[in-house]
All heavy atoms as an XYZ file, in Angstrom:
899
protein
N     -26.440     21.983     -4.422
C     -25.445     21.596     -5.415
C     -25.943     20.386     -6.174
O     -26.424     19.423     -5.566
C     -24.105     21.263     -4.725
C     -23.108     20.763     -5.777
C     -23.495     22.515     -4.003
N     -25.872     20.482     -7.495
C     -26.193     19.355     -8.312
C     -24.949     18.861     -9.077
O     -24.190     19.711     -9.596
C     -27.288     19.732     -9.349
C     -28.638     20.011     -8.649
C     -29.769     20.283     -9.631
O     -29.494     20.732    -10.755
N     -30.963     19.934     -9.279
N     -24.786     17.566     -9.139
C     -23.603     17.002     -9.752
C     -24.014     16.055    -10.863
O     -24.846     15.230    -10.720
C     -22.751     16.243     -8.739
C     -22.342     17.042     -7.484
C     -21.680     16.107     -6.479
C     -21.455     18.213     -7.842
N     -23.331     16.234    -12.008
C     -23.676     15.364    -13.198
C     -22.384     14.741    -13.685
O     -21.573     15.397    -14.274
C     -24.298     16.264    -14.275
C     -24.682     15.460    -15.545
C     -25.868     14.540    -15.330
O     -26.807     14.883    -14.600
N     -25.824     13.369    -15.926
N     -22.291     13.436    -13.434
C     -21.096     12.731    -13.876
C     -21.283     12.149    -15.264
O     -22.386     11.733    -15.680
C     -20.793     11.643    -12.877
N     -20.181     12.050    -16.013
C     -20.189     11.473    -17.352
C     -18.822     10.944    -17.712
O     -17.874     11.204    -16.986
C     -20.655     12.535    -18.353
O     -19.697     13.602    -18.392
N     -18.783     10.220    -18.833
C     -17.489      9.745    -19.334
C     -17.210      8.265    -19.132
O     -16.201      7.747    -19.616
N     -18.106      7.591    -18.464
C     -17.919      6.143    -18.277
C     -18.125      5.385    -19.582
O     -18.532      5.931    -20.613
N     -17.810      4.082    -19.533
C     -17.960      3.287    -20.730
C     -17.370      1.907    -20.584
O     -16.905      1.580    -19.471
N     -17.327      1.204    -21.643
C     -16.712     -0.138    -21.704
C     -15.397     -0.074    -22.441
O     -15.312      0.422    -23.568
C     -17.641     -1.102    -22.438
C     -17.090     -2.484    -22.734
C     -16.805     -3.227    -21.433
C     -18.104     -3.291    -23.590
N     -14.345     -0.477    -21.734
C     -13.015     -0.425    -22.304
C     -12.314     -1.729    -22.022
O     -12.758     -2.559    -21.196
C     -12.155      0.723    -21.736
C     -12.797      2.102    -22.081
C     -12.020      0.602    -20.216
N     -11.147     -1.882    -22.584
C     -10.324     -3.081    -22.390
C      -9.249     -2.798    -21.350
O      -8.877     -1.603    -21.139
C      -9.675     -3.518    -23.720
C     -10.681     -4.051    -24.717
C     -10.033     -4.641    -25.946
O      -8.916     -4.282    -26.297
N     -10.712     -5.560    -26.573
N      -8.744     -3.830    -20.766
C      -7.683     -3.667    -19.787
C      -6.501     -2.914    -20.394
O      -6.119     -3.202    -21.547
C      -7.196     -5.018    -19.245
N      -5.956     -1.970    -19.689
C      -4.828     -1.151    -20.206
C      -5.255      0.163    -20.817
O      -4.426      1.078    -21.054
N      -6.586      0.313    -21.113
C      -7.082      1.524    -21.719
C      -7.234      2.629    -20.668
O      -6.987      2.445    -19.490
C      -8.444      1.243    -22.367
C      -8.304      0.489    -23.667
O      -7.160      0.283    -24.147
O      -9.332      0.055    -24.207
N      -7.589      3.803    -21.200
C      -7.802      4.968    -20.373
C      -9.239      5.538    -20.570
O      -9.834      5.349    -21.622
C      -6.766      6.059    -20.706
O      -5.430      5.611    -20.482
N      -9.711      6.203    -19.544
C     -10.938      6.923    -19.608
C     -10.772      8.242    -18.785
O      -9.987      8.271    -17.822
C     -12.080      6.160    -18.994
C     -12.789      5.109    -19.859
C     -13.893      4.365    -19.036
C     -13.498      5.763    -21.086
N     -11.554      9.229    -19.141
C     -11.618     10.427    -18.339
C     -13.040     10.677    -17.936
O     -13.908     10.882    -18.802
C     -11.016     11.661    -19.044
C     -10.871     12.810    -18.128
C     -10.252     14.067    -18.700
N     -11.173     14.788    -19.505
C     -11.058     16.134    -19.778
N     -10.004     16.775    -19.284
N     -11.919     16.753    -20.535
N     -13.303     10.738    -16.639
C     -14.592     11.043    -16.155
C     -14.678     12.526    -15.853
O     -13.680     13.134    -15.471
C     -14.859     10.271    -14.850
C     -14.741      8.756    -14.898
C     -15.118      8.138    -13.558
C     -15.564      8.169    -16.058
N     -15.832     13.050    -16.061
C     -16.100     14.480    -15.764
C     -17.300     14.544    -14.823
O     -18.190     13.712    -14.881
C     -16.367     15.243    -17.043
O     -15.302     15.216    -17.967
N     -17.306     15.630    -14.028
C     -18.418     15.877    -13.127
C     -18.659     17.399    -13.175
O     -17.858     18.146    -12.655
C     -18.115     15.391    -11.753
S     -19.427     15.751    -10.553
N     -19.818     17.752    -13.751
C     -20.189     19.131    -13.816
C     -21.046     19.463    -12.593
O     -22.042     18.740    -12.311
C     -20.927     19.411    -15.116
N     -20.737     20.542    -11.918
C     -21.426     20.928    -10.728
C     -22.102     22.239    -10.894
O     -21.628     23.145    -11.576
C     -20.457     20.989     -9.549
N     -23.255     22.357    -10.249
C     -23.932     23.665    -10.151
C     -24.136     24.013     -8.686
O     -24.301     23.113     -7.874
C     -25.248     23.631    -10.906
O     -26.109     22.680    -10.299
N     -24.097     25.252     -8.366
C     -24.210     25.612     -6.994
C     -23.049     26.485     -6.561
O     -21.939     26.300     -6.950
N     -23.302     27.383     -5.689
C     -22.289     28.391     -5.368
C     -21.157     27.869     -4.497
O     -20.156     28.488     -4.354
C     -22.934     29.579     -4.611
C     -23.912     30.295     -5.512
C     -23.647     29.117     -3.322
N     -21.334     26.681     -3.920
C     -20.303     26.133     -3.009
C     -19.209     25.395     -3.713
O     -18.230     24.977     -3.109
C     -20.892     25.263     -1.921
O     -21.502     24.138     -2.580
C     -21.955     26.032     -1.145
N     -19.330     25.143     -5.048
C     -18.351     24.247     -5.724
C     -16.952     24.765     -5.512
O     -16.044     24.001     -5.163
C     -18.687     24.148     -7.202
C     -17.657     23.377     -7.984
C     -17.719     22.011     -8.023
C     -16.590     24.018     -8.635
C     -16.774     21.275     -8.736
C     -15.654     23.312     -9.330
C     -15.734     21.951     -9.370
N     -16.713     26.024     -5.771
C     -15.347     26.504     -5.770
C     -14.659     26.482     -4.427
O     -13.452     26.607     -4.324
C     -15.278     27.931     -6.406
C     -15.794     28.010     -7.800
C     -15.683     29.359     -8.411
N     -16.170     29.404     -9.758
C     -16.068     30.416    -10.588
N     -15.478     31.518    -10.203
N     -16.599     30.346    -11.827
N     -15.486     26.452     -3.376
C     -14.879     26.461     -2.049
C     -14.973     25.117     -1.317
O     -14.717     25.032     -0.149
C     -15.555     27.534     -1.211
O     -16.943     27.357     -1.200
N     -15.384     24.094     -2.009
C     -15.529     22.804     -1.384
C     -14.588     21.757     -1.943
O     -14.058     21.877     -3.070
N     -14.330     20.766     -1.124
C     -13.564     19.601     -1.573
C     -14.432     18.769     -2.514
O     -15.611     18.570     -2.244
C     -13.114     18.799     -0.393
C     -12.450     17.454     -0.833
C     -12.165     19.587      0.507
N     -13.823     18.291     -3.573
C     -14.516     17.397     -4.501
C     -13.885     16.037     -4.514
O     -12.647     15.947     -4.362
C     -14.534     17.983     -5.959
C     -15.228     19.309     -6.106
S     -17.006     19.180     -5.761
C     -17.524     18.068     -6.996
N     -14.667     15.029     -4.657
C     -14.136     13.699     -4.632
C     -14.826     12.755     -5.619
O     -15.830     13.067     -6.187
N     -14.113     11.602     -5.821
C     -14.726     10.538     -6.598
C     -14.703      9.292     -5.735
O     -13.759      8.941     -5.060
C     -13.833     10.236     -7.861
C     -13.971     11.269     -8.922
C     -13.131     12.353     -9.123
C     -14.960     11.317     -9.954
N     -13.589     13.057    -10.227
C     -14.702     12.439    -10.763
C     -16.072     10.510    -10.292
C     -15.488     12.811    -11.826
C     -16.841     10.874    -11.335
C     -16.557     12.021    -12.160
N     -15.839      8.612     -5.749
C     -16.003      7.338     -5.120
C     -16.359      6.304     -6.175
O     -16.726      6.654     -7.333
C     -17.121      7.394     -4.123
C     -16.846      8.020     -2.806
C     -16.671      9.430     -2.705
C     -16.667      7.248     -1.644
C     -16.363     10.005     -1.472
C     -16.356      7.829     -0.408
C     -16.220      9.205     -0.319
O     -15.946      9.768      0.893
N     -16.281      5.055     -5.797
C     -16.747      3.996     -6.697
C     -17.321      2.864     -5.925
O     -17.031      2.645     -4.742
C     -15.604      3.518     -7.614
C     -14.577      2.644     -6.866
C     -13.447      2.249     -7.832
N     -12.521      1.281     -7.241
C     -11.388      0.882     -7.827
N     -11.042      1.335     -9.048
N     -10.652     -0.012     -7.256
N     -18.230      2.116     -6.566
C     -18.857      0.939     -5.989
C     -18.864     -0.161     -6.995
O     -19.591     -0.047     -8.048
C     -20.258      1.228     -5.494
C     -20.874      0.105     -4.729
C     -22.098      0.515     -3.922
O     -22.701      1.534     -4.171
N     -22.518     -0.331     -2.979
N     -18.070     -1.150     -6.778
C     -17.984     -2.300     -7.674
C     -19.085     -3.290     -7.372
O     -19.745     -3.234     -6.347
N     -19.307     -4.285     -8.215
C     -20.308     -5.283     -8.031
C     -20.117     -6.063     -6.756
O     -19.041     -6.611     -6.495
C     -20.154     -6.221     -9.271
C     -19.404     -5.421    -10.271
C     -18.539     -4.450     -9.489
N     -21.129     -6.037     -5.909
C     -21.022     -6.771     -4.634
C     -20.108     -6.138     -3.590
O     -19.803     -6.782     -2.611
N     -19.677     -4.935     -3.864
C     -18.731     -4.310     -2.959
C     -19.334     -3.030     -2.354
O     -20.332     -2.488     -2.864
C     -17.446     -3.892     -3.727
C     -16.695     -5.084     -4.305
C     -15.441     -4.644     -5.022
C     -14.673     -5.781     -5.618
N     -13.416     -5.294     -6.331
N     -18.721     -2.575     -1.265
C     -19.130     -1.315     -0.641
C     -18.522     -0.149     -1.428
O     -17.504     -0.278     -2.119
C     -18.719     -1.301      0.810
C     -19.407     -2.306      1.674
C     -19.091     -2.157      3.144
O     -18.219     -1.336      3.440
O     -19.729     -2.831      3.959
N     -19.165      0.964     -1.292
C     -18.643      2.169     -1.927
C     -17.291      2.542     -1.262
O     -17.132      2.486     -0.019
C     -19.589      3.326     -1.774
C     -19.258      4.577     -2.560
C     -20.369      5.587     -2.435
N     -20.663      5.954     -1.083
C     -21.731      6.674     -0.737
N     -22.592      7.085     -1.651
N     -21.930      6.982      0.531
N     -16.312      2.951     -2.071
C     -15.001      3.306     -1.558
C     -14.515      4.608     -2.209
O     -14.814      4.907     -3.347
C     -14.024      2.187     -1.838
C     -13.827      1.824     -3.262
C     -13.014      0.596     -3.513
O     -12.438      0.013     -2.496
O     -12.796      0.175     -4.660
N     -13.734      5.356     -1.383
C     -13.179      6.607     -1.864
C     -12.076      6.307     -2.838
O     -11.184      5.487     -2.589
C     -12.650      7.387     -0.668
C     -11.937      8.697     -0.990
C     -12.853      9.720     -1.653
C     -11.292      9.259      0.277
N     -12.066      6.983     -3.934
C     -11.007      6.872     -4.948
C      -9.953      8.006     -4.828
O      -8.785      7.769     -4.775
C     -11.623      6.841     -6.360
C     -10.493      6.829     -7.388
C     -12.541      5.667     -6.511
N     -10.512      9.219     -4.800
C      -9.581     10.383     -4.761
C     -10.426     11.578     -4.332
O     -11.624     11.666     -4.524
C      -8.971     10.631     -6.123
N      -9.734     12.608     -3.798
C     -10.384     13.889     -3.614
C      -9.401     15.036     -3.808
O      -8.148     14.808     -3.835
C     -11.103     13.987     -2.255
C     -10.269     13.857     -1.022
N      -9.287     14.726     -0.654
C     -10.286     12.878     -0.060
C      -8.728     14.384      0.453
N      -9.293     13.224      0.850
N      -9.890     16.213     -3.979
C      -9.083     17.337     -4.318
C      -9.570     18.579     -3.559
O     -10.757     18.800     -3.392
C      -9.093     17.587     -5.855
C      -8.089     18.648     -6.240
C     -10.493     17.899     -6.381
C      -7.857     18.721     -7.780
N      -8.609     19.403     -3.116
C      -8.923     20.570     -2.347
C      -9.586     21.661     -3.185
O      -9.503     21.586     -4.437
C      -7.659     21.156     -1.699
O      -6.704     21.542     -2.747
N     -10.190     22.649     -2.596
C     -10.883     23.673     -3.393
C      -9.981     24.349     -4.417
O     -10.465     24.624     -5.531
C     -11.341     24.689     -2.290
C     -11.516     23.832     -1.078
C     -10.408     22.811     -1.143
N      -8.768     24.635     -4.059
C      -7.838     25.306     -5.049
C      -7.174     24.355     -5.968
O      -6.507     24.797     -6.909
N      -7.328     23.061     -5.705
C      -6.713     22.052     -6.613
C      -5.296     21.709     -6.298
O      -4.707     20.902     -6.992
N      -4.760     22.226     -5.196
C      -3.344     22.017     -4.940
C      -3.088     20.782     -4.104
O      -1.962     20.201     -4.135
C      -2.758     23.245     -4.221
C      -2.759     24.570     -4.961
C      -2.136     25.668     -4.163
C      -2.008     24.421     -6.317
N      -4.088     20.323     -3.395
C      -3.922     19.153     -2.513
C      -4.791     18.050     -2.995
O      -6.036     18.225     -3.150
C      -4.247     19.522     -1.040
C      -4.060     18.270     -0.160
C      -3.391     20.653     -0.564
N      -4.232     16.874     -3.209
C      -5.011     15.733     -3.623
C      -4.740     14.549     -2.759
O      -3.685     14.454     -2.095
C      -4.659     15.379     -5.107
O      -3.227     15.127     -5.205
C      -5.054     16.490     -6.080
N      -5.662     13.597     -2.789
C      -5.505     12.357     -2.038
C      -5.944     11.241     -2.999
O      -6.908     11.389     -3.743
C      -6.409     12.345     -0.805
C      -6.606     10.960     -0.276
C      -5.701     10.375      0.587
C      -7.701     10.161     -0.656
C      -5.863      9.063      1.049
C      -7.914      8.880     -0.214
C      -6.938      8.321      0.627
O      -7.088      7.047      1.095
N      -5.249     10.126     -2.921
C      -5.584      8.995     -3.726
C      -5.562      7.701     -2.888
O      -4.703      7.545     -2.028
C      -4.565      8.763     -4.882
C      -4.537      9.908     -5.869
C      -3.639     10.947     -5.752
C      -5.446      9.914     -6.907
C      -3.602     11.979     -6.687
C      -5.446     10.963     -7.872
C      -4.513     11.979     -7.710
O      -4.530     13.031     -8.612
N      -6.522      6.861     -3.116
C      -6.511      5.573     -2.533
C      -5.332      4.784     -3.085
O      -4.923      5.002     -4.246
C      -7.817      4.809     -2.798
N      -4.800      3.898     -2.316
C      -3.580      3.144     -2.707
C      -3.799      2.420     -4.022
O      -2.902      2.272     -4.833
C      -3.149      2.150     -1.609
C      -2.522      2.888     -0.439
O      -2.135      4.050     -0.575
O      -2.448      2.241      0.625
N      -5.051      1.882     -4.210
C      -5.290      1.023     -5.393
C      -5.293      1.829     -6.711
O      -5.381      1.230     -7.775
C      -6.513      0.184     -5.198
C      -7.749      0.965     -4.833
C      -8.481      1.696     -5.823
C      -8.212      1.010     -3.522
C      -9.603      2.403     -5.458
C      -9.329      1.728     -3.173
C     -10.043      2.400     -4.143
N      -5.243      3.198     -6.651
C      -5.234      3.950     -7.919
C      -4.018      4.855     -8.003
O      -3.848      5.495     -9.030
C      -6.529      4.837     -8.074
C      -7.756      3.934     -8.046
C      -6.572      5.921     -7.033
N      -3.170      4.881     -6.995
C      -2.030      5.755     -7.033
C      -1.126      5.388     -8.222
O      -0.826      4.245     -8.506
C      -1.188      5.569     -5.755
C      -1.786      6.359     -4.590
C      -0.861      6.229     -3.323
C      -1.440      7.024     -2.199
N      -0.613      6.851     -0.953
N      -0.740      6.461     -8.940
C       0.098      6.268    -10.105
C      -0.679      5.978    -11.395
O      -0.074      5.973    -12.474
N      -1.982      5.737    -11.286
C      -2.783      5.414    -12.440
C      -3.878      6.439    -12.696
O      -4.192      6.743    -13.846
C      -3.383      4.053    -12.289
C      -2.451      2.908    -12.147
C      -3.155      1.562    -12.191
N      -4.155      1.383    -11.151
C      -5.464      1.113    -11.365
N      -5.923      0.945    -12.613
N      -6.299      0.943    -10.367
N      -4.418      6.964    -11.626
C      -5.547      7.927    -11.735
C      -5.085      9.291    -11.361
O      -4.187      9.461    -10.408
C      -6.743      7.567    -10.805
C      -7.451      6.294    -11.219
C      -7.003      5.451    -12.225
C      -8.629      5.980    -10.551
C      -7.681      4.301    -12.576
C      -9.355      4.830    -10.901
C      -8.847      4.015    -11.895
N      -5.661     10.338    -11.937
C      -5.354     11.698    -11.586
C      -6.608     12.479    -11.469
O      -7.474     12.518    -12.393
C      -4.441     12.378    -12.645
O      -3.258     11.597    -12.805
C      -4.123     13.807    -12.226
N      -6.840     13.126    -10.326
C      -7.987     13.988    -10.146
C      -7.572     15.425    -10.371
O      -6.476     15.837    -10.020
C      -8.584     13.804     -8.717
C      -9.915     14.555     -8.564
C      -7.595     14.252     -7.638
C     -10.664     14.217     -7.327
N      -8.478     16.208    -11.005
C      -8.187     17.591    -11.234
C      -9.477     18.364    -11.235
O     -10.554     17.740    -11.299
C      -7.429     17.815    -12.574
O      -8.205     17.314    -13.669
N      -9.420     19.658    -11.235
C     -10.659     20.451    -11.278
C     -10.391     21.736    -12.042
O      -9.235     22.262    -12.071
C     -11.171     20.729     -9.875
C     -10.234     21.631     -9.011
C     -10.706     21.588     -7.542
N     -12.023     22.225     -7.358
C     -12.726     22.094     -6.251
N     -12.251     21.335     -5.251
N     -13.901     22.690     -6.128
N     -11.457     22.218    -12.645
C     -11.442     23.512    -13.320
C     -12.518     24.327    -12.689
O     -13.704     24.199    -13.029
C     -11.659     23.316    -14.820
C     -11.549     24.616    -15.622
O     -11.702     25.704    -15.010
O     -11.321     24.527    -16.808
N     -12.153     25.201    -11.776
C     -13.195     25.975    -11.067
C     -13.937     26.972    -11.987
O     -15.071     27.345    -11.675
C     -12.561     26.687     -9.887
C     -12.246     25.739     -8.731
O     -12.759     24.631     -8.691
N     -11.382     26.163     -7.850
N     -13.265     27.397    -13.037
C     -13.959     28.279    -13.967
C     -15.106     27.580    -14.690
O     -16.084     28.199    -15.075
C     -12.943     28.817    -15.009
N     -14.986     26.238    -14.816
C     -15.997     25.454    -15.475
C     -16.841     24.702    -14.498
O     -17.722     23.907    -14.891
C     -15.404     24.504    -16.494
C     -14.666     25.178    -17.630
C     -14.112     24.194    -18.644
C     -13.423     24.862    -19.780
N     -12.845     23.876    -20.730
N     -16.588     24.833    -13.196
C     -17.294     24.059    -12.160
C     -17.297     22.578    -12.498
O     -18.285     21.904    -12.365
C     -18.762     24.567    -12.042
C     -18.906     25.823    -11.283
O     -17.894     26.444    -10.862
N     -20.103     26.275    -11.042
N     -16.156     22.113    -12.838
C     -16.005     20.697    -13.248
C     -14.823     20.033    -12.585
O     -13.747     20.656    -12.448
C     -15.850     20.592    -14.786
O     -17.019     21.205    -15.389
C     -15.834     19.121    -15.191
N     -15.001     18.806    -12.151
C     -13.918     17.966    -11.628
C     -13.734     16.802    -12.538
O     -14.708     16.291    -13.114
C     -14.202     17.589    -10.147
C     -15.438     16.718    -10.067
C     -12.998     16.882     -9.570
N     -12.498     16.333    -12.675
C     -12.186     15.266    -13.618
C     -11.472     14.134    -12.887
O     -10.861     14.322    -11.848
C     -11.274     15.766    -14.728
C     -11.764     16.963    -15.490
C     -11.389     18.277    -15.155
C     -12.682     16.814    -16.542
C     -11.866     19.369    -15.834
C     -13.173     17.928    -17.247
C     -12.772     19.145    -16.875
O     -13.258     20.265    -17.533
N     -11.568     13.009    -13.505
C     -10.804     11.853    -13.013
C     -10.207     11.149    -14.217
O     -10.942     10.510    -15.036
C     -11.650     10.865    -12.203
C     -10.846      9.720    -11.619
C      -9.952     10.241    -10.470
C     -11.821      8.634    -10.992
N      -8.945     11.360    -14.465
C      -8.254     10.692    -15.533
C      -7.787      9.309    -15.021
O      -7.089      9.217    -14.063
C      -7.008     11.488    -16.016
C      -6.180     10.824    -17.085
C      -6.944     10.721    -18.377
O      -7.627     11.637    -18.786
N      -6.793      9.565    -19.053
N      -8.221      8.280    -15.738
C      -7.940      6.923    -15.315
C      -7.144      6.218    -16.427
O      -7.635      6.068    -17.532
C      -9.247      6.146    -15.088
C     -10.188      6.841    -14.126
S     -11.639      5.873    -13.697
C     -12.478      5.807    -15.271
N      -5.939      5.864    -16.109
C      -5.024      5.172    -16.974
C      -4.780      3.733    -16.500
O      -5.012      3.413    -15.335
C      -3.707      5.931    -17.126
C      -3.884      7.307    -17.684
O      -4.818      7.572    -18.463
N      -3.047      8.251    -17.226
N      -4.285      2.950    -17.407
C      -3.916      1.564    -17.054
C      -5.055      0.834    -16.297
O      -4.868      0.171    -15.272
C      -2.629      1.482    -16.226
O      -1.577      2.110    -16.898
N      -6.240      0.963    -16.877
C      -7.392      0.347    -16.229
C      -7.294     -1.162    -16.229
O      -6.764     -1.767    -17.144
C      -8.670      0.804    -16.920
C      -9.102      2.262    -16.645
C     -10.062      2.753    -17.715
C      -9.673      2.366    -15.271
N      -7.849     -1.755    -15.182
C      -7.896     -3.222    -15.095
C      -9.303     -3.637    -14.679
O     -10.077     -2.792    -14.226
C      -6.798     -3.741    -14.129
C      -6.957     -3.189    -12.774
O      -7.977     -3.388    -12.101
N      -5.949     -2.463    -12.288
N      -9.614     -4.898    -14.816
C     -10.962     -5.328    -14.511
C     -11.398     -5.031    -13.094
O     -12.620     -4.845    -12.857
C     -10.928     -6.854    -14.776
C      -9.868     -7.026    -15.808
C      -8.823     -5.975    -15.492
N     -10.492     -4.928    -12.156
C     -10.825     -4.569    -10.756
C     -11.348     -3.134    -10.637
O     -11.943     -2.765     -9.612
C      -9.636     -4.777     -9.843
C      -9.272     -6.309     -9.634
C      -8.681     -6.943    -10.861
O      -7.913     -6.255    -11.616
O      -8.976     -8.147    -11.116
N     -11.120     -2.339    -11.648
C     -11.651     -0.973    -11.637
C     -13.099     -0.858    -12.072
O     -13.665      0.187    -12.061
C     -10.774     -0.092    -12.590
C      -9.309      0.063    -12.069
O      -9.167      0.188    -10.855
O      -8.419     -0.042    -12.912
N     -13.653     -1.988    -12.511
C     -15.047     -1.975    -12.918
C     -15.919     -1.584    -11.752
O     -15.900     -2.206    -10.676
C     -15.448     -3.337    -13.428
O     -14.737     -3.659    -14.622
C     -16.945     -3.422    -13.738
N     -16.704     -0.555    -11.952
C     -17.568     -0.021    -10.853
C     -18.448      1.119    -11.428
O     -18.181      1.620    -12.511
C     -16.715      0.509     -9.714
N     -19.382      1.516    -10.577
C     -20.061      2.776    -10.856
C     -19.252      3.831    -10.085
O     -19.047      3.715     -8.897
C     -21.509      2.749    -10.358
C     -22.184      4.105    -10.581
C     -22.318      1.649    -11.066
N     -18.899      4.876    -10.797
C     -18.115      5.969    -10.238
C     -19.011      7.162     -9.939
O     -19.800      7.583    -10.812
C     -16.997      6.376    -11.183
C     -15.832      5.365    -11.167
C     -15.990      4.098    -11.781
C     -14.649      5.659    -10.576
C     -14.961      3.156    -11.782
C     -13.629      4.705    -10.554
C     -13.790      3.498    -11.140
O     -12.777      2.584    -11.103
N     -18.916      7.659     -8.756
C     -19.682      8.776     -8.295
C     -18.817      9.995     -7.955
O     -17.743      9.816     -7.264
C     -20.504      8.434     -7.028
C     -21.435      7.261     -7.201
C     -21.036      5.914     -6.969
C     -22.775      7.462     -7.596
C     -21.906      4.878     -7.087
C     -23.656      6.445     -7.739
C     -23.212      5.131     -7.497
O     -24.089      4.101     -7.633
N     -19.255     11.141     -8.345
C     -18.572     12.315     -7.849
C     -19.311     12.882     -6.633
O     -20.553     12.621     -6.495
C     -18.444     13.435     -8.913
S     -19.988     14.017     -9.622
N     -18.644     13.525     -5.773
C     -19.208     14.015     -4.556
C     -18.564     15.338     -4.148
O     -17.475     15.655     -4.488
C     -19.003     12.978     -3.429
N     -19.398     16.112     -3.413
C     -18.969     17.415     -2.971
C     -19.069     17.579     -1.492
O     -20.093     17.184     -0.892
C     -19.752     18.515     -3.691
N     -18.055     18.158     -0.910
C     -18.022     18.387      0.528
C     -18.030     19.906      0.719
O     -17.110     20.569      0.353
C     -16.757     17.832      1.176
C     -16.718     17.949      2.654
C     -15.388     17.565      3.243
C     -15.061     16.091      2.999
N     -13.765     15.711      3.673
N     -19.139     20.429      1.245
C     -19.261     21.873      1.414
C     -18.168     22.373      2.362
O     -17.696     21.633      3.231
C     -20.640     22.078      1.969
C     -21.391     20.822      1.646
C     -20.375     19.738      1.648
N     -17.890     23.652      2.369
C     -16.953     24.234      3.270
C     -17.404     23.987      4.740
O     -18.576     24.041      5.078
C     -16.952     25.706      2.961
C     -17.403     25.766      1.560
C     -18.335     24.653      1.363
N     -16.480     23.663      5.552
C     -16.664     23.436      7.004
C     -17.518     22.165      7.266
O     -17.955     21.960      8.416
C     -17.371     24.688      7.640
C     -16.515     25.906      7.503
C     -17.195     27.135      8.112
O     -18.224     27.039      8.677
N     -16.543     28.262      8.032
N     -17.726     21.372      6.277
C     -18.398     20.102      6.479
C     -17.349     19.004      6.643
O     -16.277     19.071      6.008
C     -19.293     19.787      5.294
O     -19.829     18.489      5.394
N     -17.665     17.980      7.452
C     -16.742     16.904      7.633
C     -17.062     15.718      6.735
O     -16.367     14.706      6.789
C     -16.820     16.471      9.116
O     -18.129     16.032      9.410
C     -16.401     17.598      9.998
N     -18.066     15.808      5.903
C     -18.405     14.683      5.027
C     -18.898     15.178      3.694
O     -19.278     16.323      3.545
C     -19.513     13.845      5.685
C     -20.776     14.616      5.990
C     -21.824     13.803      6.731
O     -21.486     12.730      7.202
O     -22.940     14.257      6.821
N     -18.877     14.296      2.714
C     -19.371     14.595      1.382
C     -20.895     14.532      1.510
O     -21.482     13.538      1.874
C     -18.888     13.606      0.368
C     -17.404     13.792      0.033
C     -16.428     13.095      0.737
C     -17.046     14.698     -0.967
C     -15.097     13.274      0.398
C     -15.689     14.859     -1.283
C     -14.709     14.178     -0.594
N     -21.551     15.636      1.123
C     -22.992     15.731      1.280
C     -23.760     15.616     -0.003
O     -24.954     15.368     -0.016
C     -23.356     17.055      1.974
C     -22.893     17.110      3.426
C     -23.496     18.306      4.113
N     -23.149     18.357      5.536
C     -23.530     19.336      6.350
N     -24.259     20.309      5.905
N     -23.152     19.265      7.607
N     -23.120     15.975     -1.107
C     -23.822     15.985     -2.384
C     -23.206     14.923     -3.298
O     -21.960     14.803     -3.378
C     -23.722     17.399     -3.026
C     -24.217     18.473     -2.126
C     -23.368     19.302     -1.460
C     -25.585     18.679     -1.980
C     -23.841     20.311     -0.614
C     -26.066     19.634     -1.143
C     -25.221     20.454     -0.503
O     -25.688     21.466      0.314
N     -24.057     14.233     -4.049
C     -23.629     13.095     -4.863
C     -24.192     13.213     -6.252
O     -25.336     13.584     -6.415
C     -24.051     11.828     -4.190
C     -23.406     11.600     -2.882
C     -23.814     12.114     -1.684
C     -22.207     10.876     -2.612
N     -22.954     11.729     -0.705
C     -21.948     10.968     -1.228
C     -21.312     10.180     -3.435
C     -20.797     10.382     -0.676
C     -20.223      9.582     -2.848
C     -19.961      9.686     -1.454
N     -23.377     12.820     -7.216
C     -23.884     12.702     -8.559
C     -24.590     11.368     -8.746
O     -24.611     10.503     -7.856
N     -25.070     11.144     -9.975
C     -25.849      9.946    -10.207
C     -25.042      8.694    -10.536
O     -25.547      7.641    -10.534
C     -26.853     10.216    -11.372
C     -26.268      9.953    -12.748
C     -25.258     11.027    -13.181
O     -24.971     11.948    -12.468
N     -24.738     10.926    -14.372
N     -23.760      8.902    -10.758
C     -22.892      7.786    -11.036
C     -22.751      7.552    -12.535
O     -23.717      7.754    -13.315
N     -21.584      7.053    -12.916
C     -21.360      6.704    -14.286
C     -20.609      5.300    -14.276
O     -19.707      5.124    -13.532
C     -20.525      7.797    -15.044
O     -20.380      7.403    -16.466
C     -19.159      7.989    -14.438
N     -21.064      4.405    -15.133
C     -20.587      3.046    -15.124
C     -19.292      2.932    -15.900
O     -19.184      3.440    -17.066
C     -21.602      2.105    -15.768
C     -21.140      0.645    -15.880
C     -21.024     -0.063    -14.555
O     -21.957      0.007    -13.778
N     -19.917     -0.723    -14.305
N     -18.311      2.307    -15.293
C     -17.025      1.998    -15.959
C     -16.825      0.497    -15.958
O     -16.906     -0.122    -14.852
C     -15.832      2.676    -15.199
C     -14.529      2.170    -15.818
C     -15.947      4.189    -15.361
N     -16.716     -0.088    -17.098
C     -16.553     -1.522    -17.195
C     -15.259     -1.810    -17.967
O     -15.064     -1.325    -19.053
C     -17.735     -2.183    -17.899
O     -18.934     -1.903    -17.249
C     -17.588     -3.718    -17.927
N     -14.402     -2.612    -17.334
C     -13.106     -2.912    -17.973
C     -13.062     -4.443    -18.221
O     -13.163     -5.240    -17.297
C     -11.927     -2.531    -17.024
C     -10.603     -2.730    -17.728
C     -12.073     -1.042    -16.603
N     -12.921     -4.736    -19.421
C     -12.863     -6.175    -19.847
C     -11.421     -6.633    -19.912
O     -10.487     -5.887    -20.235
C     -13.554     -6.419    -21.147
O     -12.874     -5.698    -22.189
N     -11.188     -7.896    -19.638
C      -9.839     -8.425    -19.625
C      -9.448     -8.935    -21.035
O     -10.241     -9.019    -21.927
C      -9.741     -9.605    -18.608
O     -10.671    -10.584    -18.936
């Protein structure tokens, strides 16, 4: 599985961005997809993940109500809509794929930088 993330950029506090992650590989439609982020000087942290069918989602507390994860299995793409961004959201955002029957995310994209200015 290859993952290509895009959509990052420099925005102001309160703005929105939508990240996309295009995946190749036969396991995309049957695997959990997720977004992680790593801020400056911080450890990587889980932001959100979504079930294969898109019906079940999980969000970290710090993004609940602001971010929305979705997927389009016909396009092999997962999205992260980010609203009400604040400077604490500044990080490199990574998409990840968890193959079926796997207990961890095994495939990672290259990351896309999101910078939020105050």
